[in-house]
N, C-alpha and C positions, 0 to 999 in steps of 0.2 A: 565826183559830185553826185549828190542825190537829186533826182527829179521826182517829186511827189505830185502825181496827177490827182487832183481832187475831183475830177469828173464833171459832167454837165449838171447843172442845177435843175434842168427841165424847164418847162413852161407852165405858167398858170395864168390867172386872170389877166395880168398885164403884159403877157408875152415876154417876161424877163427870162433871159437865158444867159448862162455864163459857164465857162470852163476855166478853172483856176489851177495853177500849179506853183509850187515853190521849188526853186533850184538853188541849193546852197551846199556848203561843205558839210562835213560830218557833224560840226557843232550845231547844225540845224535839225538834228534828229527829231527834236520835239517841236518842230515848226508847225505852221498852220494846218497842214494835212494830217498831223499826228496830235491833234489837240487833246485827244482823250488818253494819251499814254499814261501809264501808271505813275504819276508824279504828284497827284493832288495832296497826298498825305503830308508832303513836305511843307505845305502851307495851310494845313487843315486844323483849325483850333477846336472844332466842335464835333468831329466824327466820333462814332462809338465803335471801339474795337471789339466789343462784345457781340455785335450784331453780325450776321452773315446773310443779310437780306438784299434783294435786288428788286428793280422795278422795270417793267416793260410798259411803255406808254404807246398805245395805238392811237395815232392822231388822224382823225377824219377831217382832212383839210377841206374847208368850204362850208361845213356846218351840217350835221345830220338832223333829220326830222325826228324829234322825240315822239311826235304823234303817230309816226309810222313804224316805230321800232319798239321802244320800251315803255311808253306811256300812252297807250291807245285809249280812245274815248268812243267806244262803239255805240253808246247811247246818245251822243251829241248829234246835232244836225249833220246831214250828209256832207256839207261843205267843210265841216270840221273833222268828222270821223274818218274821212278819206276813203281810199280805194280798198284797203285790205282789212281783214277781220283779225281779232286776237285769237291766240291759241294758248291752251294751258301748258304750263311748264311742269317739270318734275317736282316743283315745290308748290304745294297747295296754296292757292290764293294769289299766285303770281302769274300774270298773263303777259305775253309779248306778241309781236306780229307773227302771223302765219308764215311770213316770208323768211323767218329765221328759226326753222324747226330744230336745227341742231343746237342752237343756243338754248332753246326751250328745254331740250333734254339734259343740257349741262348746267342748268340754272342753280343747282346746289353748290356749284363752285364759285359763284359770283353774286354780288348784290347790286341793286339798281338804286342810285340816288336820283330822285325825280324832282328835286326842288332847288337845284343850282340856278343861280341867276346873277347877272352883272348889269343887265338893263341897257345894253347897247347892241344895235344891229349893224354896226360897222365891222367889216371883216377884220381890219387891222386892230381896232380897239378891242374887239372881242378876243382875238388871238393873243394879244399882249396880256390881257387880263387873265385868260385861262392858263397861259404858259409861264407868266411871271407873277401873277396876282395883282399887278399894279396898273393903274390908270395912266397917270403922268402925262395926260394930254395926247396920247397916241391915237391917231385916226388915219383915215385914208389920205388926208391932206398933210399929215405929219407922221409918217409911218416908220421912222427910224426906231430901232430898239432903244429902250431907255433903262432896262434893268435885266439882270441875268435870268435866263430861263431855268426851270426847275431841274433839268438835267445837269446844267452847269453848276447850280448850287450843290447838287448831290456830289458832283465830281470834286468840287472844292472841299466839301465838308467830310466826305467819306473816302474818296479815291476808289481804286479797284479793290475787289475782294481777294484777288490772287495776283501774285507777282507775274509780270510778263503780259498782262492783259490791259487793254484800255479801260479806263473807268467809265467812259461815256461814249456811246456809239450811236450813229444814226443810220438806219437802214430803210430804203436804199440810199436816201440822201436826207439832209436836214433842210427843210423848207417850211415856212409858215406863210401862207397866202402869197406865195411866189418870192418871198425874201429868203436869201440863203446866207448864213444859217438862220437869219431872222430872229424870231423870239425864242429859238432854241439855243442861241449863242451865249457866250460867257460875258460879253459886254464889259461891265465894270470889273469883272474878275480877270479879264485878259483872254486873248485868243487861245491860250493853252487849255482853257476850259470849254472851248467849242467842241462839239462832238467829232469823233473820228468818223469819217464817211466810208461806209462799207461798200457802196456800189450796188448794182442790181443782181441779187442772188438767183433770180430765175433765168439768167442767161446760161445757155448750155456751156458746160465746162467752166463755170464761174470760179474766178480766183480774185481775191481782194487785191486790187491794183496798188493800193497805197503801201503794201509791204514789199513790193518788188524793188530790187536794187537797180540802179541805172546800168546800162550796158557797160561791161568791162569792169564793174565793181563787184567783188565777191565778198562773202563773209570772211574768207581767209585774209583778204586784203584789209578788211576792217580790224582784224585781230592783230595786225601789225601796228604796235603802239606808236612807233615812230611815224608811220604814215598817218595814223589817226591824229597825232599832234600837229603834223603838217597841215592837215585839213582844218584843224581848229584855227591855226594861225591865219591861214588864208581866209577862212570864213569870217573871222572877226573883223578883218579889214573891210570885207564886203558888207558886213552887217552894221557897221558903225552908223549910228543915227536911225537905225530901224528899230523902233521901240518894241514892236511885237516880237521880233526875233531875239532881241537882247534880253527880253524878259524870260526867254525860254532857255538861255544858254546853260544854266546850272542844272538842267535836267537831262544832260546828255547820257548819263549812265543808264537811267531807267528807260529812256527812249531806245538806247542801244539794245538793251535786253528785249524790248518789245519787237524791234525790227529783226533781230537775229535769232531770238529764242523760238522754241517749238510751240509754246502755249497758244499764242494767237493764231499761228498758221493752222494748227489742228482745229481750233475753235471755228475758224472761218471756212474750213473744208466741209461744206454742206454736202458734198458728194458722198461722204461716208455714211449718210443717213439711209435707212431702209427705204427702198423705192415705194413700198405701199404707204409708209408714213408720209412721204413727200406727196403722194397722191391725195391723202386725206386732208392735208393742209391746203391743197390746190396748187396745180402747176401754173401759177401766175405770180406776179410780183408780190401781191399781198400775202398769199399763202407761204411762199418761200421766205419772205421777209420775217414773218412770225416764227417760222422754223429756225431761221438763222438767229433770231433774237433769243430763242430758247437755248441754242447752243452757246451763245455768248454768256448769258447769265450762269449757265451750268459751269462754264470755264472760269468765271470770276469777274465778269463785267458787272458793274453796279447798276447802271442806268442805260437802257436801250430805248431810243425813240424810233418807232416804226411809222412811216409815212404812207397813208392811204389817201390819195388825191381824188378830186372830182366830185365833191359833195354839194356843189352850189346849184341845186335843182330848182330854178325859178319857174320852169315849165317842163312839160312832158315828164313829170315825176314817175309815172308808171313805167315808161321805157327805161328811164335811168335806174330806177330801183330794181327792176327785173334783171338788169345787168349786174349791178353792184352788190345787191343784198346776198345772193348766193355765195359770192366770193368772200364777203365779210363774214357770213355765217360759218363757212367752212374754216376760215383762218382763225377766227376768235374761238369758236367752240373747240377746235382741235388743239389750240394752244392751251386752253384750260385743262382739257382732258390729258394731253401729253404731259404737262407739268405734274398733274396729279398722279398719273401712272408711274412717273419716274421718281416720285417722292419729293418733288421740288416745289410744289404749289405752296406749301407752308412757308417757304423762304422767298417766294417770288410774287410780288404784287403785280397784277395786270390791270391797267386802267385803259378804258376806251372812251374817247371824248373828242369833240371838235370845238370850234371857237364860239358857237352858239347853237340854239335850236332853230326851228323854222316856224313861220307864222302858223298858228293853230287853224286859222281859216284859209282854205286854199284859194288861189286866185283863179282867173277864168281861162288861163292857158293861152292868152293872147299876146302877152308881153308888149302891150300898147296897141296891138292890132286887133283884129276881129277875134272874139272868143274862140278858143280851141285852135287858132291858126298855127300855134307852135306845138300842137299835140295836146296831150292831156293837161289838166291844170297842174300847177306846181305850188310850192310854198316859198315864201320870201324869208328875209332875215328876221330873227327874233331872239333877243337876249334876255327876255323877261322870264323865261323858263327853259330848262334843258335837262336832259338825263345824262348821267355818267355811269358806266359800268366799272365796278371795282371788285376784285376778288383775289385771294391769295395773300401771302406775306403776313399772315395773322389776321387779315381782315375777314370778317364773317361772310359766309356765303348764304344764299337762300333768303336774303332779307331785302325789303324795300324800305328806304329811308325817305321821308317826306312825301308830299303829294302836291298835285296842282288842282286848280278849280275844275269844274265840270267841262269846261271848254279847253283846258290845257294852256290857259293864257298866263297865269301867274301862280306862284307857290301858294298853296292853301295851308299846308302844315310844314313846319320845320324848314323855313327858308334858309338856304346856305349859300356861301360865296366861294369864289375860287380860293380865297385864303384858307377857308376851312378844309377844302379839298387838299391843298398843299400841306396843311398841318398834319393831315392824316398820312400823307406820303412821308413827311418828316418822321412821324412816329414809327412807321414801318422801318425806315432806314436808320433810326437811332440818331437823328439830327436834332440838336437843340432848337426848339421852336422860337427861341429868342435870339437866334443867329442874326448878326449884323454884318453888313458890308459897308465899305467906305465909298461915298460918292465923290465926284470930281473935285469938290471943294474941301475934301478931307473930313466931312461930317459923317458919323456913323448912322446908318439907316437900317431899320428892322427889315428883314426879308419878308416877314409876315406882319400885316397890320392887325390881323386877328389870329392869334396862335392856337385857337381851340380846334382840335380835330373833331371829326364826326364820331361822337362817342358810341353811337349805336353800332358802329362797325368794328369796334375794338374790344 
């Protein structure tokens, strides 16, 4: 039997925690824990075989402040301008926060889109819109996923770029506002398009657990065809009526190659990286997750979602950002530089975003109590304007698209939506922007309501 441990989901706003595993016979190779195995092309009507591009999405779960990162307003009143000052980047005319100096030096590699909006300050609504493009009534009171996430779409439409690799991976885990896999999941496309969960790469001696065989089961035993068929027969009787597992049964060969072949094991072996490079990324979860993401796309994974949690800074913003911005800066800047140094940036799009921005006007730091009682002021939820970093994969670097008004409250020029953002990702990956999926009633639904990409970046 295989026992595929999907690991803990971790805790977020609502304290949700879960450890999931699937224990099935060999027919379950492509089960829940191996949702990203290289099988998507078998059901992929719209992928482009001529492309060899990948995407790394760095997800800032909780919502980063555009006003304190990539869209600073130093001439605004103090309660808007915030704590930090802008610094010049390597690209004339582009400034970013003084707290991200390494990104400032690497600015030629990426562009900043400053005019994305979806106009909701609800974590779940915002996360659903940014990761799926869809509203569909999702909110804190109705937070179940209702559409496939962008990584799942890519997995279905493209599949992996190399045999033996998963098409879609989440590092260290797939979570959106505490939901696992949440809005990263396959939903209408089925669990086989959920991301393969890599686990925590900053752990000493890290090994990806989902590739380990159960005790007593060896690759040699799997090569015994008679034994394999016996596993199939047993598993089918166990899986009757399990729609998720049944939908995956035909992908046993590809999953077998993934589990037993060398490609994935080598890609996940982060210990092979130079120690100095690992230090540059940062010896923490964020840094090592970005390094592992680079290894995966280099080996043939098409879409990697990297989870950076802890961005919901309603108060004590100064302490929170003094902790997280240096880690963010090192991880993101090194990722762009490393891809460029290895000649991979032209084929790898790196996107950095969260579910929304933060209120341009800072609060009083009291969280309902006396001003400053919770530390320094913070910023609350804001979906009317946000910034997104995009670079690589043929997307222009060193450019600013759009702008916000003098207080950072609303787009002033070139307002854009999550659909335009996803259309740009589709263009990079070679996905038809008119791609449709089938809803539960059998009706075809456009994955993008607005299929126009951000032309200034292409």
